[in-house]
Every structure is written in C-alpha cells, then in structure tokens.
N, C-alpha and C positions, 0 to 999 in steps of 0.2 A: 736622124741616128739610126743605122741598120742593127737591128737585134739577132741574136743566135737562135736558132730552132729551139734549143733548150730553154732560153730564157722566155720564148713565146709560148712554149708549152707550159711552163710553171705560171706564167702570166694567165693563162686561160684557166688553169686549175684553181687559182686563189680567186677568181673572179673580180669583180669590182669592189674591192675592198677598199674605201675612202675614210671611213672614221677611225681615228685612234684606238688601238686595241690595248687591253691588259697584257701584261707580259706573258702569262700562262697561255692564253688564247692565240697569240702571235707566234709562240714557240711550238704550239701544237700543229697550227697550220703549216709552218716552215717544214717540220718533220714529215708532214704527210705528203710532202712534194719534193722531198731531198733524198738522195742516196745516203747511206750509213756514213760514207768516207768524206762528204761535204762538211765545209766548215760553217758553224753559224756566226756570223761577223755583227759587231755592233758599231753604229755611227752615232756619235753625240755632238750636236752643236752648240757651243756654249758662247754665253754672251760675254766675250773678253776681248781685249785689244792685244793681240800677240806683238804688236810694235813695243808694248811696254815690257820692260824685262821681268816684272814682278807677275805678269798676267801669262807667261809662257809656262802652260801646265804640261808637267812632264814627270814620269816617275814610272816605278814598277811596283807589282804586286802578285801574289801567288794566289790563283784561283783554287777556291775549296776543292773544288771536284776535277782539277787539271784542264788541261787542253785537248786531251785526246790523242796526243803524239808526243813522241819522246824526242826532242830536239838533238841534233848533232852538235856536241860542244867542242870547240877549239879553244885551248889554251896557251896563250903565248907568254912564255916565262922562261927564266934561265934554269940550267939543270936542277938546281937544288929546290925548285918547287915542282918540277915535273912529276916526280912520284907522288907528291901529295894530291895533285890534279888526276892523276891516273886512278889512284886508290878511291877517288871521289865519284869517278866514272866518267871521266872526259874523254871523249872519242879520239882526240889528237892533241898532242902537246909538242912543244917545239918553239924555236925562235928564228933563228936565220933562215932554216930551212924550210919552214912553213911560209915565211915571207916572201922567199923565193918562188914557192910554188904558187903563191896567191898572184904573185906579179907575173906568173907564166898562166894564168887563167883557171886555176884551181879554187874552187868555191863549194865544195861538198861538204858543207856545215851551215848550221842554222844560228848559232849565237857564238860569239868570241868574247872570251875574257882575258885580260892581261894584267899583269902586275906593273905597279907604278914606275919601276925601274927599267921597263923595256919600252915605255911608250914612245920615246924618242926614236927606237927602231920601228916600232909599230906603225909611225906616222908615215912611213914610206909607202903604205898601202890604204892611206886614208882615202884617197881619190877614188879607190876600188869599194872599199867597205862602205864609206860613207853615204853613197847614194842609195845603197842597198839597205841601210840601218843596221849595218853589222860593227860599225867601228866602236870599240869600248870607249865608255864614258863614264866618269865617276857619278853622274846623276842617276845613271841606270843601275849602278851598283856592278859594272862588269869592269872596273879598273880598281883592283883591290889585292892586298897580300893575302887576305883569307881566301884562297882559291877554292878550298874545300866546300866552304859555306856557299860560295858563288856558283859552284858546279852543282851542287845539292838543290839550289833554289831552281836553278835552270831545268833541271830534270824533273822537280816536282810541279811545274805548271806555271813558271814565272812568265808573267806577260808585261810587256812595256806599253805605256800609254803616253801619247806625244799629240799636242793640239798642232795641225797644221797653220799654214799662214792665214787660212778663213776662220781658223777657231773650232775646227772640227776633229774629234778623235777617232780614229779608226782602229778597232782592235778585234779580238775574238773572244767567244765566251764558251767555246767548245765545239763538239762534232755532231753531226744530226744522228749519230748513233747515241748519244747521251739520253737518258730518261728527261722528260721535260722538267723534273723536279731539279736535277742536276744542273741544266742548262740556266734555269730560273735562279737558282742558289749563285751560279758564277755571275749572272748578269746584275743581279741585286748587290753581289759583294763590289762589282767594280763599279756600278753607279754610286754605291756609298763611299768608295774611295774618291772618285771624282767630286762629289759634293763636299766631302771635307776638304779637298784640295783648292775650294774656292778663295781666290786671293781677296783680301780685305778691301782692295780699292775698287771692285767689280760693284757696279750699280745697277740696280732694276733686275730682271730676270736672268738668272745664271744659266740654267739648263733650258737652251731654246727649243731643242726638238731631240728626240730620241729614235731611231729606226733599227731594225734587226733584218738580216737577210741570210740567205745561204748561198753557196757557191753559185754563180750565174742566175740568181732569181731576183725578182722585184724585192724592193724594200717594202718593209710594213711598217706603219708607224705606231709607236707606242704612246699611250696617254701619259703625259708628263707628270701629271698629277700623282702617277705611281710612285714618283720619286720626289724628295724634297727638292723645291728650286728657289 
C-alpha cells in the first residue's frame, strides 16, 4: 500500500513504537506530530459477533469535553416543530424542500434529526444519507419529537458509536488542539460507555484492542489493561 508523504513523515517522528502505551503517553505523542485542526480518532476492536442481534453495539454519548467542532444540524420536520428546532440552534429546518435539495446533491450538514411523523418522507433520501451515516435512527436518538433536546445534544458534542461488521468501533475523542487531559477524559468516558454496553451473551475477552491516531497518522496501540475488559 502506498502511503502519503504526511503519513510517512509522522511515522518517522513516532519512531518504532511497538509496545502498548498508556493513554496519556499515546495522546502526548499524537499531539506532538499533529496540527491543531486534526482529529484524534479511536478504534476499538470488540470480541463480539455482529451477526447476533444482541451483540450489535450501537448508541450515542456526549463527550464531556466536546468534539472540538460545532456540527451543522438539519432537522426534517413539519412547520409546527421548525421554530422549536431553530430556537435550539438547528442550522437548517424543513421537509419537502430539504428532501428535494438532498436529492439534488446538497449535503452541507453533519447531522440529521427527524420527527417520527415525517420518516416516511425522509425515507426518500435513505439511499443518500444511509451510506454516509446521516440517516435519522431511533437508536441514535435522531428520530424524536423532542427536537430541542436532540439539537442541543448534537451541538454539545454528541458522538455516535457503532460496531462495523468486523466488530470494530470507529469514532473520535476530540481535536489535536485539546489539552491531553481533555482528550484523555473524552477517551476514558467513551471507553467506559463501551464497557457498560457489553452484551451479557459475550464470552471471553470483550475489549480486544484499542488504537488511537490523528488525521493521516499511524495508529498507536493502547494498553487494554488501562480499561476494564
């Protein structure tokens, strides 16, 4: 696999780090090679079987120190809920007009919230939003009549976690501009949420491996013993 120059430069700066690191040391190293705008990402491999419905780990949580960015939120709703959404800070509100814009290729938003009564109409753009992880879903709290709370949570640093087919969670814990203490607090919060989400049917080791990386950087392996497994 051909690597970018930025990746290779960061690999050289990290040196040959092969042993698992404690979270604080790993985050310090990533900050030292990353620009402030770069995200700090977390990859967790879980000992789950995603073919079993009760082992499909998925949910949302609000990072205590936020994500470092304010997402653009679109609320699909009828007119009676639009004002509530706008007052909560939604960037865009509407229904048929927004669906038409999305069908035309408009995707200038990061999260989509919808009220239950418009989901039939929203399904028209499911093939566009779904592959991008933007389709409203009750499990992620983005299908709700309480649009005010949903918008507030999104703006406050809400992140979604979801295991892929191989049982790996891919998400973020903040930006390289964050102090190490804030990144570590976000990371430990998210790991605590994942550990609590362990299905009762899972046997053996639950947290198999944990890696952190920044944008276009090599991954650093964390000591799984730092977290309850």
